[in-house]
ZADREN-336885 format. One record per residue: residue number from 1; chain; residue in three letters; x, y, z of N, C-alpha, C in turn. Coordinates in nm, 4 decimals, m for minus. Atoms other than C-alpha are relative to their C-alpha. Layout:
N
seq NUM mol A type ALA n.px X n.py Y n.pz Z ca.px X ca.py Y ca.pz Z c.px X c.py Y c.pz Z;
...
//
This chain:
127
seq 1 mol A type MET n.px 0.0847 n.py m0.1186 n.pz 0.0000 ca.px 0.0000 ca.py 0.0000 ca.pz 0.0000 c.px 0.0883 c.py 0.1238 c.pz 0.0000;
seq 2 mol A type ASP n.px m0.0785 n.py m0.1222 n.pz 0.0119 ca.px 0.1389 ca.py 0.3377 ca.pz m0.1006 c.px m0.0474 c.py 0.1006 c.pz 0.1042;
seq 3 mol A type THR n.px 0.0366 n.py m0.0957 n.pz m0.1044 ca.px 0.1452 ca.py 0.5749 ca.pz 0.1969 c.px 0.0527 c.py 0.1394 c.pz m0.0297;
seq 4 mol A type ASP n.px m0.0508 n.py m0.1310 n.pz 0.0389 ca.px 0.3035 ca.py 0.8648 ca.pz 0.0087 c.px m0.1161 c.py 0.0982 c.pz m0.0094;
seq 5 mol A type PRO n.px 0.1111 n.py m0.0948 n.pz 0.0040 ca.px 0.0804 ca.py 1.1684 ca.pz 0.0726 c.px m0.0090 c.py 0.0767 c.pz m0.1308;
seq 6 mol A type GLY n.px 0.0056 n.py m0.0685 n.pz 0.1279 ca.px 0.1604 ca.py 1.2972 ca.pz m0.2747 c.px 0.0487 c.py 0.1426 c.pz 0.0100;
seq 7 mol A type PRO n.px m0.0577 n.py m0.1340 n.pz 0.0063 ca.px 0.2473 ca.py 1.6482 ca.pz m0.3778 c.px m0.0747 c.py 0.1052 c.pz 0.0822;
seq 8 mol A type VAL n.px 0.0798 n.py m0.0996 n.pz m0.0694 ca.px m0.0187 ca.py 1.8166 ca.pz m0.1604 c.px 0.0800 c.py 0.0735 c.pz 0.1085;
seq 9 mol A type TYR n.px m0.0810 n.py m0.0656 n.pz m0.1021 ca.px 0.2423 ca.py 1.8922 ca.pz 0.1048 c.px 0.1227 c.py 0.0695 c.pz m0.0595;
seq 10 mol A type SER n.px m0.1098 n.py m0.0646 n.pz 0.0693 ca.px 0.4915 ca.py 2.0132 ca.pz m0.1527 c.px m0.0287 c.py 0.1490 c.pz m0.0128;
seq 11 mol A type LYS n.px 0.0186 n.py m0.1450 n.pz 0.0116 ca.px 0.5489 ca.py 2.3879 ca.pz m0.1640 c.px m0.0438 c.py 0.0414 c.pz m0.1403;
seq 12 mol A type ASP n.px 0.0372 n.py m0.0312 n.pz 0.1378 ca.px 0.4872 ca.py 2.3739 ca.pz m0.5396 c.px m0.1393 c.py m0.0505 c.pz m0.0380;
seq 13 mol A type CYS n.px 0.1314 n.py 0.0543 n.pz 0.0306 ca.px 0.1463 ca.py 2.2041 ca.pz m0.5162 c.px m0.1004 c.py 0.1142 c.pz m0.0176;
seq 14 mol A type PRO n.px 0.0973 n.py m0.1075 n.pz 0.0246 ca.px m0.1234 ca.py 2.4281 ca.pz m0.6703 c.px m0.1099 c.py 0.0075 c.pz 0.1062;
seq 15 mol A type SER n.px 0.1066 n.py m0.0018 n.pz m0.1005 ca.px m0.3705 ca.py 2.3263 ca.pz m0.3986 c.px 0.0368 c.py 0.0835 c.pz 0.1215;
seq 16 mol A type ARG n.px m0.0409 n.py m0.0798 n.pz m0.1167 ca.px m0.1644 ca.py 2.5126 ca.pz m0.1399 c.px m0.0520 c.py 0.1426 c.pz m0.0073;
seq 17 mol A type THR n.px 0.0518 n.py m0.1363 n.pz 0.0112 ca.px m0.2781 ca.py 2.8466 ca.pz m0.2774 c.px m0.1486 c.py 0.0049 c.pz 0.0354;
seq 18 mol A type VAL n.px 0.1417 n.py 0.0081 n.pz m0.0347 ca.px m0.6398 ca.py 2.7357 ca.pz m0.2386 c.px m0.0149 c.py m0.0146 c.pz 0.1510;
seq 19 mol A type VAL n.px 0.0040 n.py 0.0197 n.pz m0.1454 ca.px m0.5781 ca.py 2.6162 ca.pz 0.1160 c.px 0.0340 c.py 0.1307 c.pz 0.0711;
seq 20 mol A type ASP n.px m0.0359 n.py m0.1286 n.pz m0.0609 ca.px m0.4152 ca.py 2.9515 ca.pz 0.1945 c.px m0.1212 c.py 0.0921 c.pz 0.0090;
seq 21 mol A type VAL n.px 0.1194 n.py m0.0852 n.pz m0.0018 ca.px m0.7380 ca.py 3.1317 ca.pz 0.1023 c.px m0.1014 c.py m0.0550 c.pz 0.0999;
seq 22 mol A type LEU n.px 0.0987 n.py 0.0588 n.pz m0.0897 ca.px m0.9624 ca.py 2.8869 ca.pz 0.2880 c.px 0.0446 c.py 0.0013 c.pz 0.1461;
seq 23 mol A type ALA n.px m0.0503 n.py 0.0004 n.pz m0.1371 ca.px m0.7382 ca.py 2.8883 ca.pz 0.5962 c.px m0.0042 c.py 0.1391 c.pz 0.0626;
seq 24 mol A type ASN n.px 0.0124 n.py m0.1355 n.pz m0.0530 ca.px m0.7828 ca.py 3.2644 ca.pz 0.6336 c.px m0.1265 c.py 0.0079 c.pz 0.0834;
seq 25 mol A type LYS n.px 0.1163 n.py 0.0001 n.pz m0.0888 ca.px m1.0132 ca.py 3.3189 ca.pz 0.9305 c.px m0.1146 c.py 0.0833 c.pz m0.0553;
seq 26 mol A type TRP n.px 0.1079 n.py m0.0831 n.pz 0.0524 ca.px m1.2045 ca.py 3.5965 ca.pz 0.7573 c.px m0.0710 c.py m0.0707 c.pz m0.1140;
seq 27 mol A type SER n.px 0.0621 n.py 0.0766 n.pz 0.1081 ca.px m1.2643 ca.py 3.3754 ca.pz 0.4534 c.px m0.0948 c.py m0.1050 c.pz 0.0563;
seq 28 mol A type LEU n.px 0.0859 n.py 0.1001 n.pz m0.0634 ca.px m1.4023 ca.py 3.1037 ca.pz 0.6791 c.px m0.1297 c.py 0.0623 c.pz 0.0490;
seq 29 mol A type TYR n.px 0.1188 n.py m0.0664 n.pz m0.0527 ca.px m1.6397 ca.py 3.3482 ca.pz 0.8444 c.px m0.0907 c.py 0.0493 c.pz m0.1131;
seq 30 mol A type ILE n.px 0.0787 n.py m0.0493 n.pz 0.1140 ca.px m1.7508 ca.py 3.5000 ca.pz 0.5118 c.px m0.0773 c.py m0.1147 c.pz m0.0641;
seq 31 mol A type LEU n.px 0.0658 n.py 0.1144 n.pz 0.0635 ca.px m1.8252 ca.py 3.1614 ca.pz 0.3545 c.px m0.1106 c.py m0.0557 c.pz 0.0891;
seq 32 mol A type GLY n.px 0.1003 n.py 0.0518 n.pz m0.0926 ca.px m2.0072 ca.py 3.0412 ca.pz 0.6644 c.px m0.1206 c.py 0.0908 c.pz 0.0111;
seq 33 mol A type LEU n.px 0.1086 n.py m0.0964 n.pz m0.0129 ca.px m2.2122 ca.py 3.3583 ca.pz 0.6955 c.px m0.0871 c.py 0.0035 c.pz m0.1251;
seq 34 mol A type LEU n.px 0.0771 n.py 0.0002 n.pz 0.1246 ca.px m2.3136 ca.py 3.3622 ca.pz 0.3291 c.px m0.0803 c.py m0.1287 c.pz m0.0148;
seq 35 mol A type ARG n.px 0.0719 n.py 0.1288 n.pz 0.0064 ca.px m2.4088 ca.py 2.9943 ca.pz 0.3503 c.px m0.1161 c.py m0.0002 c.pz 0.0986;
seq 36 mol A type GLN n.px 0.1030 n.py m0.0039 n.pz m0.1037 ca.px m2.6064 ca.py 3.0535 ca.pz 0.6690 c.px m0.1212 c.py 0.0816 c.pz m0.0446;
seq 37 mol A type HIS n.px 0.1092 n.py m0.0879 n.pz 0.0401 ca.px m2.8117 ca.py 3.3333 ca.pz 0.5157 c.px m0.0632 c.py m0.0393 c.pz m0.1327;
seq 38 mol A type GLU n.px 0.0529 n.py 0.0506 n.pz 0.1272 ca.px m2.8599 ca.py 3.1632 ca.pz 0.1790 c.px m0.0512 c.py 0.1094 c.pz m0.0931;
seq 39 mol A type ARG n.px 0.0322 n.py m0.1109 n.pz 0.0901 ca.px m2.8855 ca.py 3.5017 ca.pz 0.0087 c.px 0.1229 c.py 0.0893 c.pz m0.0050;
seq 40 mol A type PRO n.px m0.1134 n.py m0.0931 n.pz 0.0056 ca.px m2.6380 ca.py 3.7616 ca.pz m0.1071 c.px m0.0086 c.py 0.1026 c.pz 0.1134;
seq 41 mol A type LEU n.px m0.0072 n.py m0.1016 n.pz m0.1043 ca.px m2.5237 ca.py 4.0092 ca.pz 0.1568 c.px 0.0831 c.py 0.1172 c.pz m0.0493;
seq 42 mol A type ARG n.px m0.0769 n.py m0.1194 n.pz 0.0331 ca.px m2.3987 ca.py 4.3623 ca.pz 0.1215 c.px 0.1246 c.py 0.0053 c.pz 0.0879;
seq 43 mol A type PHE n.px m0.1267 n.py m0.0148 n.pz m0.0715 ca.px m2.0501 ca.py 4.4583 ca.pz 0.2343 c.px m0.0252 c.py 0.0430 c.pz 0.1446;
seq 44 mol A type THR n.px 0.0251 n.py m0.0515 n.pz m0.1355 ca.px m2.1863 ca.py 4.6515 ca.pz 0.5324 c.px m0.0658 c.py m0.1052 c.pz 0.0879;
seq 45 mol A type GLU n.px 0.0599 n.py 0.1089 n.pz m0.0776 ca.px m2.3961 ca.py 4.3516 ca.pz 0.6405 c.px 0.1066 c.py m0.0983 c.pz 0.0457;
seq 46 mol A type LEU n.px m0.1090 n.py 0.0912 n.pz m0.0353 ca.px m2.0912 ca.py 4.1281 ca.pz 0.6297 c.px 0.0872 c.py 0.0597 c.pz 0.1099;
seq 47 mol A type ARG n.px m0.0886 n.py m0.0650 n.pz m0.0979 ca.px m1.8798 ca.py 4.3773 ca.pz 0.8204 c.px m0.0665 c.py 0.0099 c.pz 0.1368;
seq 48 mol A type ARG n.px 0.0719 n.py m0.0131 n.pz m0.1264 ca.px m2.1456 ca.py 4.4288 ca.pz 1.0862 c.px m0.0118 c.py m0.1355 c.pz 0.0708;
seq 49 mol A type ARG n.px 0.0211 n.py 0.1324 n.pz m0.0591 ca.px m2.1945 ca.py 4.0532 ca.pz 1.1392 c.px 0.1285 c.py m0.0732 c.pz 0.0348;
seq 50 mol A type ILE n.px m0.1293 n.py 0.0639 n.pz m0.0311 ca.px m1.8256 ca.py 3.9581 ca.pz 1.1454 c.px 0.0763 c.py 0.0948 c.pz 0.0910;
seq 51 mol A type GLU n.px m0.0623 n.py m0.0896 n.pz m0.0971 ca.px m1.7072 ca.py 4.1271 ca.pz 1.4620 c.px 0.1522 c.py m0.0082 c.pz m0.0078;
seq 52 mol A type GLY n.px m0.1453 n.py m0.0064 n.pz m0.0038 ca.px m1.3467 ca.py 4.2421 ca.pz 1.4601 c.px 0.0676 c.py 0.0137 c.pz m0.1353;
seq 53 mol A type VAL n.px m0.0629 n.py m0.0106 n.pz 0.1317 ca.px m1.2886 ca.py 4.2444 ca.pz 1.0850 c.px 0.0103 c.py 0.1476 c.pz m0.0391;
seq 54 mol A type THR n.px m0.0182 n.py m0.1362 n.pz 0.0489 ca.px m1.1457 ca.py 4.5634 ca.pz 0.9418 c.px m0.0525 c.py 0.0079 c.pz m0.1437;
seq 55 mol A type GLN n.px 0.0457 n.py m0.0198 n.pz 0.1371 ca.px m1.2684 ca.py 4.7123 ca.pz 0.6165 c.px 0.1030 c.py m0.0558 c.pz m0.0977;
seq 56 mol A type LYS n.px m0.1075 n.py 0.0466 n.pz 0.0882 ca.px m0.9309 ca.py 4.6356 ca.pz 0.4578 c.px 0.0052 c.py m0.1528 c.pz m0.0048;
seq 57 mol A type SER n.px m0.0061 n.py 0.1464 n.pz m0.0044 ca.px m0.9272 ca.py 4.2713 ca.pz 0.5730 c.px m0.1194 c.py m0.0632 c.pz m0.0694;
seq 58 mol A type LEU n.px 0.1198 n.py 0.0532 n.pz 0.0636 ca.px m1.2851 ca.py 4.2120 ca.pz 0.4600 c.px 0.0079 c.py 0.0173 c.pz m0.1510;
seq 59 mol A type THR n.px m0.0146 n.py m0.0255 n.pz 0.1435 ca.px m1.2187 ca.py 4.3717 ca.pz 0.1214 c.px 0.0970 c.py m0.0988 c.pz m0.0628;
seq 60 mol A type GLN n.px m0.1017 n.py 0.0913 n.pz 0.0533 ca.px m0.9060 ca.py 4.1623 ca.pz 0.0693 c.px m0.0524 c.py m0.1438 c.pz m0.0045;
seq 61 mol A type ALA n.px 0.0529 n.py 0.1365 n.pz m0.0028 ca.px m1.0775 ca.py 3.8382 ca.pz 0.1728 c.px m0.1062 c.py m0.0194 c.pz m0.1078;
seq 62 mol A type LEU n.px 0.1033 n.py 0.0100 n.pz 0.1031 ca.px m1.3754 ca.py 3.9063 ca.pz m0.0542 c.px 0.0612 c.py m0.0043 c.pz m0.1396;
seq 63 mol A type ARG n.px m0.0676 n.py 0.0019 n.pz 0.1316 ca.px m1.1454 ca.py 3.9811 ca.pz m0.3492 c.px 0.0629 c.py m0.1355 c.pz m0.0270;
seq 64 mol A type ASN n.px m0.0624 n.py 0.1322 n.pz 0.0167 ca.px m0.9543 ca.py 3.6572 ca.pz m0.2916 c.px m0.1050 c.py m0.1074 c.pz m0.0265;
seq 65 mol A type LEU n.px 0.1059 n.py 0.0983 n.pz 0.0199 ca.px m1.2764 ca.py 3.4568 ca.pz m0.2652 c.px m0.0655 c.py 0.0153 c.pz m0.1365;
seq 66 mol A type GLU n.px 0.0555 n.py m0.0239 n.pz 0.1334 ca.px m1.4127 ca.py 3.6197 ca.pz m0.5796 c.px 0.0970 c.py m0.0503 c.pz m0.1071;
seq 67 mol A type ARG n.px m0.1028 n.py 0.0427 n.pz 0.0963 ca.px m1.0869 ca.py 3.5561 ca.pz m0.7648 c.px 0.0037 c.py m0.1514 c.pz m0.0137;
seq 68 mol A type ASP n.px m0.0034 n.py 0.1461 n.pz 0.0011 ca.px m1.1003 ca.py 3.1888 ca.pz m0.6666 c.px m0.1327 c.py m0.0631 c.pz m0.0411;
seq 69 mol A type GLY n.px 0.1272 n.py 0.0529 n.pz 0.0481 ca.px m1.4591 ca.py 3.1559 ca.pz m0.7874 c.px m0.0924 c.py m0.0501 c.pz 0.1091;
seq 70 mol A type LEU n.px 0.0837 n.py 0.0455 n.pz m0.1102 ca.px m1.6113 ca.py 3.1003 ca.pz m0.4438 c.px m0.1125 c.py 0.0984 c.pz 0.0317;
seq 71 mol A type VAL n.px 0.0963 n.py m0.1058 n.pz m0.0287 ca.px m1.7970 ca.py 3.4315 ca.pz m0.4144 c.px m0.0252 c.py 0.0792 c.pz m0.1272;
seq 72 mol A type SER n.px 0.0331 n.py m0.0874 n.pz 0.1124 ca.px m1.9811 ca.py 3.6333 ca.pz m0.6749 c.px m0.0258 c.py 0.1397 c.pz 0.0543;
seq 73 mol A type ARG n.px 0.0181 n.py m0.1405 n.pz m0.0365 ca.px m1.9911 ca.py 4.0116 ca.pz m0.6642 c.px m0.0904 c.py 0.0632 c.pz m0.1042;
seq 74 mol A type THR n.px 0.0957 n.py m0.0628 n.pz 0.0901 ca.px m2.2894 ca.py 4.1920 ca.pz m0.8116 c.px m0.0110 c.py 0.1475 c.pz 0.0358;
seq 75 mol A type VAL n.px 0.0094 n.py m0.1444 n.pz m0.0199 ca.px m2.2872 ca.py 4.5699 ca.pz m0.8558 c.px m0.1287 c.py 0.0484 c.pz m0.0665;
seq 76 mol A type TYR n.px 0.1238 n.py m0.0564 n.pz 0.0523 ca.px m2.6204 ca.py 4.7454 ca.pz m0.8971 c.px 0.0224 c.py 0.1485 c.pz m0.0277;
seq 77 mol A type PRO n.px m0.0269 n.py m0.1391 n.pz 0.0398 ca.px m2.6096 ca.py 5.0797 ca.pz m1.0842 c.px m0.0944 c.py 0.1004 c.pz 0.0671;
seq 78 mol A type THR n.px 0.0776 n.py m0.0982 n.pz m0.0747 ca.px m2.7636 ca.py 5.2942 ca.pz m0.8143 c.px 0.0965 c.py 0.1047 c.pz 0.0537;
seq 79 mol A type ILE n.px m0.0858 n.py m0.1020 n.pz m0.0600 ca.px m2.6351 ca.py 5.6051 ca.pz m0.6428 c.px m0.0328 c.py 0.0045 c.pz 0.1480;
seq 80 mol A type PRO n.px m0.1304 n.py 0.0605 n.pz 0.0283 ca.px m2.4469 ca.py 5.5147 ca.pz m0.4356 c.px m0.0178 c.py m0.1435 c.pz m0.0500;
seq 81 mol A type PRO n.px 0.0106 n.py 0.1363 n.pz 0.0524 ca.px m2.3715 ca.py 5.1806 ca.pz m0.6027 c.px m0.0259 c.py m0.1000 c.pz 0.1129;
seq 82 mol A type ARG n.px 0.0275 n.py 0.1068 n.pz m0.0954 ca.px m2.5117 ca.py 4.8778 ca.pz m0.4229 c.px 0.0755 c.py m0.1233 c.pz m0.0461;
seq 83 mol A type VAL n.px m0.0795 n.py 0.1176 n.pz 0.0330 ca.px m2.2798 ca.py 4.5771 ca.pz m0.4111 c.px m0.0417 c.py m0.1131 c.pz 0.0930;
seq 84 mol A type GLU n.px 0.0364 n.py 0.1174 n.pz m0.0784 ca.px m2.3844 ca.py 4.2300 ca.pz m0.2982 c.px 0.0955 c.py m0.1147 c.pz m0.0299;
seq 85 mol A type TYR n.px m0.0870 n.py 0.1161 n.pz 0.0115 ca.px m2.1785 ca.py 3.9183 ca.pz m0.2383 c.px m0.0812 c.py m0.1252 c.pz 0.0303;
seq 86 mol A type GLY n.px 0.0697 n.py 0.1267 n.pz m0.0182 ca.px m2.3137 ca.py 3.5672 ca.pz m0.2757 c.px 0.0930 c.py m0.1159 c.pz m0.0306;
seq 87 mol A type LEU n.px m0.0799 n.py 0.1191 n.pz 0.0266 ca.px m2.1839 ca.py 3.2150 ca.pz m0.2948 c.px m0.0246 c.py m0.0519 c.pz m0.1405;
seq 88 mol A type THR n.px 0.0112 n.py 0.0722 n.pz 0.1265 ca.px m2.1141 ca.py 3.0458 ca.pz m0.6252 c.px m0.0228 c.py m0.1473 c.pz 0.0355;
seq 89 mol A type ALA n.px 0.0145 n.py 0.1447 n.pz m0.0252 ca.px m2.1700 ca.py 2.6705 ca.pz m0.6651 c.px 0.1240 c.py m0.0535 c.pz 0.0729;
seq 90 mol A type LEU n.px m0.1243 n.py 0.0417 n.pz m0.0650 ca.px m1.8063 ca.py 2.6207 ca.pz m0.5707 c.px 0.0056 c.py 0.0523 c.pz 0.1432;
seq 91 mol A type GLY n.px 0.0030 n.py m0.0586 n.pz m0.1330 ca.px m1.8516 ca.py 2.8519 ca.pz m0.2736 c.px m0.0953 c.py m0.0715 c.pz 0.0937;
seq 92 mol A type ILE n.px 0.0945 n.py 0.0777 n.pz m0.0810 ca.px m2.1512 ca.py 2.6517 ca.pz m0.1523 c.px 0.0684 c.py m0.1262 c.pz 0.0523;
seq 93 mol A type GLU n.px m0.0747 n.py 0.1190 n.pz m0.0424 ca.px m1.9303 ca.py 2.3414 ca.pz m0.1457 c.px 0.1004 c.py 0.0360 c.pz 0.1089;
seq 94 mol A type ALA n.px m0.0984 n.py m0.0421 n.pz m0.0998 ca.px m1.6570 ca.py 2.5273 ca.pz 0.0425 c.px m0.0697 c.py 0.0437 c.pz 0.1283;
seq 95 mol A type GLY n.px 0.0770 n.py m0.0418 n.pz m0.1167 ca.px m1.9209 ca.py 2.6753 ca.pz 0.2744 c.px m0.0420 c.py m0.1171 c.pz 0.0861;
seq 96 mol A type ALA n.px 0.0334 n.py 0.1199 n.pz m0.0779 ca.px m2.0185 ca.py 2.3220 ca.pz 0.3760 c.px 0.1164 c.py m0.0373 c.pz 0.0904;
seq 97 mol A type LEU n.px m0.1177 n.py 0.0284 n.pz m0.0824 ca.px m1.6635 ca.py 2.2751 ca.pz 0.4999 c.px 0.0104 c.py 0.0982 c.pz 0.1160;
seq 98 mol A type THR n.px m0.0114 n.py m0.0999 n.pz m0.1065 ca.px m1.6644 ca.py 2.5995 ca.pz 0.6951 c.px m0.1084 c.py m0.0200 c.pz 0.1044;
seq 99 mol A type THR n.px 0.1068 n.py 0.0278 n.pz m0.0952 ca.px m1.9981 ca.py 2.5090 ca.pz 0.8517 c.px 0.0374 c.py m0.1183 c.pz 0.0880;
seq 100 mol A type ALA n.px m0.0445 n.py 0.1159 n.pz m0.0787 ca.px m1.8550 ca.py 2.1736 ca.pz 0.9590 c.px 0.1044 c.py 0.0423 c.pz 0.1033;
seq 101 mol A type ILE n.px m0.1007 n.py m0.0495 n.pz m0.0941 ca.px m1.5583 ca.py 2.3528 ca.pz 1.1184 c.px m0.0669 c.py 0.0794 c.pz 0.1111;
seq 102 mol A type ALA n.px 0.0711 n.py m0.0798 n.pz m0.1012 ca.px m1.7914 ca.py 2.5966 ca.pz 1.2951 c.px m0.0783 c.py m0.0902 c.pz 0.0944;
seq 103 mol A type ASP n.px 0.0762 n.py 0.0926 n.pz m0.0842 ca.px m2.0134 ca.py 2.3140 ca.pz 1.4208 c.px 0.0923 c.py m0.0751 c.pz 0.0948;
seq 104 mol A type TRP n.px m0.0965 n.py 0.0704 n.pz m0.0842 ca.px m1.7129 ca.py 2.1185 ca.pz 1.5475 c.px 0.0554 c.py 0.0934 c.pz 0.1074;
seq 105 mol A type SER n.px m0.0541 n.py m0.0968 n.pz m0.0950 ca.px m1.5754 ca.py 2.4327 ca.pz 1.7127 c.px m0.0975 c.py 0.0274 c.pz 0.1134;
seq 106 mol A type ARG n.px 0.1016 n.py m0.0237 n.pz m0.1043 ca.px m1.9003 ca.py 2.5026 ca.pz 1.8967 c.px m0.0133 c.py m0.1212 c.pz 0.0906;
seq 107 mol A type ALA n.px 0.0181 n.py 0.1222 n.pz m0.0780 ca.px m1.9333 ca.py 2.1401 ca.pz 2.0075 c.px 0.1199 c.py m0.0299 c.pz 0.0897;
seq 108 mol A type ASN n.px m0.1212 n.py 0.0376 n.pz m0.0731 ca.px m1.5743 ca.py 2.1167 ca.pz 2.1318 c.px 0.0750 c.py 0.1158 c.pz 0.0634;
seq 109 mol A type ALA n.px m0.0692 n.py m0.1175 n.pz m0.0544 ca.px m1.4861 ca.py 2.4688 ca.pz 2.2459 c.px 0.0363 c.py m0.0197 c.pz 0.1466;
seq 110 mol A type SER n.px m0.0305 n.py 0.0170 n.pz m0.1428 ca.px m1.5099 ca.py 2.3787 ca.pz 2.6155 c.px 0.1144 c.py m0.0991 c.pz 0.0207;
seq 111 mol A type ARG n.px m0.1095 n.py 0.0976 n.pz m0.0116 ca.px m1.2796 ca.py 2.0776 ca.pz 2.5679 c.px 0.1331 c.py 0.0634 c.pz m0.0402;
seq 112 mol A type VAL n.px m0.1226 n.py m0.0665 n.pz 0.0445 ca.px m1.0257 ca.py 2.2891 ca.pz 2.3773 c.px 0.0457 c.py 0.1003 c.pz 0.1053;
seq 113 mol A type HIS n.px m0.0356 n.py m0.0977 n.pz m0.1035 ca.px m1.0376 ca.py 2.5622 ca.pz 2.6430 c.px 0.0547 c.py m0.0693 c.pz 0.1242;
seq 114 mol A type ALA n.px m0.0501 n.py 0.0762 n.pz m0.1145 ca.px m0.9902 ca.py 2.3013 ca.pz 2.9174 c.px 0.1415 c.py m0.0509 c.pz m0.0275;
seq 115 mol A type ALA n.px m0.1334 n.py 0.0477 n.pz 0.0360 ca.px m0.6904 ca.py 2.1569 ca.pz 2.7319 c.px 0.1008 c.py 0.1150 c.pz 0.0051;
seq 116 mol A type ARG n.px m0.0888 n.py m0.1164 n.pz m0.0063 ca.px m0.5406 ca.py 2.5054 ca.pz 2.6970 c.px 0.0329 c.py 0.0353 c.pz 0.1442;
seq 117 mol A type ALA n.px m0.0218 n.py m0.0338 n.pz m0.1415 ca.px m0.5889 ca.py 2.5766 ca.pz 3.0664 c.px 0.0927 c.py m0.1006 c.pz 0.0650;
seq 118 mol A type SER n.px m0.0863 n.py 0.1043 n.pz m0.0552 ca.px m0.4289 ca.py 2.2444 ca.pz 3.1573 c.px 0.1439 c.py 0.0192 c.pz m0.0468;
seq 119 mol A type TYR n.px m0.1335 n.py m0.0224 n.pz 0.0561 ca.px m0.1351 ca.py 2.3131 ca.pz 2.9279 c.px 0.0655 c.py 0.1230 c.pz 0.0628;
seq 120 mol A type ASP n.px m0.0536 n.py m0.1265 n.pz m0.0525 ca.px m0.0921 ca.py 2.6711 ca.pz 3.0549 c.px 0.0388 c.py m0.0104 c.pz 0.1469;
seq 121 mol A type HIS n.px m0.0307 n.py 0.0149 n.pz m0.1420 ca.px m0.0809 ca.py 2.5535 ca.pz 3.4171 c.px 0.1063 c.py m0.1048 c.pz 0.0296;
seq 122 mol A type ARG n.px m0.1077 n.py 0.0962 n.pz m0.0209 ca.px 0.1866 ca.py 2.2887 ca.pz 3.3653 c.px 0.1276 c.py 0.0738 c.pz 0.0384;
seq 123 mol A type PRO n.px m0.1298 n.py m0.0625 n.pz m0.0302 ca.px 0.5258 ca.py 2.3611 ca.pz 3.5132 c.px 0.0838 c.py 0.0129 c.pz m0.1267;
seq 124 mol A type ALA n.px m0.0848 n.py m0.0234 n.pz 0.1176 ca.px 0.7688 ca.py 2.5040 ca.pz 3.2623 c.px 0.1041 c.py m0.1092 c.pz m0.0117;
seq 125 mol A type GLU n.px m0.1009 n.py 0.1038 n.pz 0.0248 ca.px 0.9960 ca.py 2.2452 ca.pz 3.1033 c.px 0.1362 c.py 0.0656 c.pz m0.0128;
seq 126 mol A type ARG n.px m0.1378 n.py m0.0507 n.pz 0.0141 ca.px 1.3681 ca.py 2.2919 ca.pz 3.1288 c.px 0.0663 c.py m0.0637 c.pz m0.1205;
seq 127 mol A type PRO n.px m0.0679 n.py 0.0538 n.pz 0.1184 ca.px 1.5857 ca.py 2.2525 ca.pz 2.8216 c.px 0.1014 c.py m0.1060 c.pz 0.0327;
//
């Protein structure tokens, strides 16, 4: 049986650039939020619902998600222009992953916090 993990762990593997986008915390929150609402959301709605995100970070994450085909951006010719962001078919698939991560996080947050507290209270190891 071949146990070689293949090129996915190689620095030259094209999938690493995709993982980099999905591993961004703001991208995870954007995908999860858009999937949760099942409708396009405006920039201000996203920013208001994702506490702690800066305008710059949200803009950058949305651009990366749009570039990767996970999010669609629709501009309506109004004054001022109205812009909405929604999930593409590919984004819906990725959103399922982010929802699974969020569900696991909620279910296991207390266990993770307990493990952190236990670790933080251990005596310091000497070299």
